[in-house]
C-alpha positions, 0 to 999 in steps of 0.5 A, spaced: 765 441 256 764 442 263 769 446 267 771 446 275 767 452 276 761 447 275 757 445 281 761 439 284 759 431 283 758 427 289 760 420 289 758 416 295 762 409 296 770 409 294 770 402 291 772 400 284 766 403 281 766 409 285 773 411 283 772 410 276 766 415 276 770 420 280 776 419 274 770 420 269 767 426 272 774 429 273 776 428 266 770 432 264 772 438 268 768 437 274 769 438 281 768 431 285 767 429 292 768 422 294 765 420 300 766 414 304 764 412 312 772 411 313 777 416 312 782 411 311 778 408 305 778 415 302 785 416 303 786 409 299 781 410 294 785 417 292 792 414 292 789 408 287 786 414 283 793 418 283 796 411 281 791 410 275 791 417 272 799 417 272 799 410 268 793 412 264 797 419 262 804 415 261 800 410 256 797 416 252 790 413 255 788 419 259 781 421 258 779 429 257 783 435 255 786 436 262 793 433 265 793 428 270 795 433 275 789 438 273 784 432 274 787 430 280 786 437 283 779 436 282 778 430 286 777 431 294 775 426 299 770 427 305 767 423 310 762 427 313 755 426 309 752 433 310 759 436 308 759 432 302 752 433 299 753 441 300 753 444 293 753 438 289 748 438 283 749 430 281 750 424 287 752 418 284 751 412 289 756 406 289 755 402 295 755 395 295 749 391 291 745 390 297 738 393 297 737 395 304 744 398 305 742 402 298 735 404 301 738 407 307 743 411 304 738 414 299 733 415 305 739 419 308 740 423 302 733 424 301 733 428 308 739 433 306 738 435 299 734 440 295 730 440 289 735 441 284 739 435 286 739 428 282 740 422 286 743 416 281 744 409 283 750 405 280 746 398 281 746 393 276 739 390 277 736 393 283 729 396 280 728 403 281 721 402 284 724 398 290 730 403 291 727 409 291 720 407 294 717 413 299 722 418 298 720 425 298 725 427 292 723 421 288 722 425 281 729 426 282 731 419 282 734 414 277 739 409 276 745 410 272 748 403 271 755 403 268 759 397 265 765 394 269 770 397 268 766 404 267 772 408 265 774 403 259 767 401 257 762 407 256 755 405 256 751 407 261 743 405 262 739 410 265 733 407 268 727 411 271 723 410 277 715 410 275 715 417 278 722 420 275 721 427 272 723 426 264 727 432 266 731 428 271 733 423 265 734 428 260 739 432 265 743 425 267 743 423 259 746 430 257 751 429 263 753 422 261 755 425 254 759 431 257 764 426 260 764 421 254 760 416 256 754 413 252 748 413 255 741 409 253 734 410 256 731 404 258 724 406 257 721 402 263 723 398 269 725 390 267 729 386 272 736 386 270 735 392 265 737 391 258 745 389 258 744 384 264 738 381 261 742 380 254 748 378 258 745 373 262 741 370 256 748 369 253 751 366 259 745 361 260 746 358 253 753 358 254 753 354 260 748 349 257 752 348 251 758 346 256 754 342 261 751 338 255 758 336 252 757 340 246 763 344 246 769 345 251 769 352 256 775 355 252 772 354 245 766 356 247 769 363 249 773 363 242 766 363 239 764 369 242 771 373 242 773 371 235 766 370 232 760 374 235 764 379 239 768 382 233 761 384 230 758 386 236 764 391 238 761 395 232 754 393 231 748 390 235 744 384 234 739 387 230 743 391 225 747 385 224 741 381 222 739 387 218 746 387 214 746 379 213 740 379 208 737 385 204 734 388 210 731 386 216 724 384 213 729 379 208 732 376 214 726 374 218 723 371 212 729 367 210 731 365 217 725 366 222 723 359 221 730 356 223 731 361 229 724 359 232 726 351 231 733 352 234 730 357 240 725 351 241 731 346 243 734 351 248 733 348 255 731 350 262 735 355 266 742 352 269 743 351 276 750 354 275 753 349 280 755 342 281 760 338 276 759 344 271 762 349 275 768 345 277 769 343 269 769 351 267 773 353 273 778 348 271 778 350 264 779 358 266 784 357 271 788 354 265 788 360 262 788 365 268 789 362 275 784 364 280 789 368 285 789 375 286 796 376 282 794 373 276 787 376 276 789 383 277 794 382 271 789 379 266 784 385 268 790 390 266 790 386 260 783 387 259 783 394 260 789 396 255 785 392 250 778 396 251 782 402 251 785 400 244 779 398 242 775 405 244 781 408 240 780 405 234 772 406 234 773 413 235 777 413 229 772 410 225 768 414 220 762 417 223 755 413 223 
């Protein structure tokens, strides 16, 4: 376990993802600097972190072996980028999903850091070859894409630039494990990485099924939450195939032709607009009205469920 004596981690951007990263690193005992361009944004972020950590501690869901106060003492804010970078061994960028903005930030950091610092982006789909193009320290750059909300969902996709040094990926992989995350290595660049490609494939077919009148929006979500999602909380689609027959070879021999037949009936990419958007929106609003209060309450419910599921998974026999 890392301790507060370790080199600090710098979080660039104090929004939701940045705050979650700060909490995760503090839970692992790392000193954390939270950088943003406006002091008020930093002040607000630190207050939100304090509230979140206290609530997590009260509910018995705080990560790490340190108390909330001990973890909070490890997190500080800084609005001067030169001061923020000083001493950092890992920099996690969390600014809005805008390629030019991120490139500007990384160019600035590239001119400040030394050879031992890792530059990591939280981008959900921007390719490393575009993000880090032309940087002097490109061998130290990679994407570490978390899943929203990162504090409750441990997966982190590690996506290297074609010139990223293997040691950079190895160090980041080990760091993610130290703070309790579940890193996966994406071996080469692909648009959307792995998680979003899988997610978008599900969304695309879900949308077509609703658009074509095959199933209602609410029942579509039940298919996932009360069906596929229950299995996928503990195993992926490939292991599911393996277990649903006498191994993978048996599954493909038994169901391969059926899968190909069904897949051939899939339609074109939906437009995600027009009458179907209204239909889906109205159905979702019956369950969760689209105002800030109801959405925030539902997110809190989601996070409590995720935490309880994480606790359950931690109690399961080792794989």
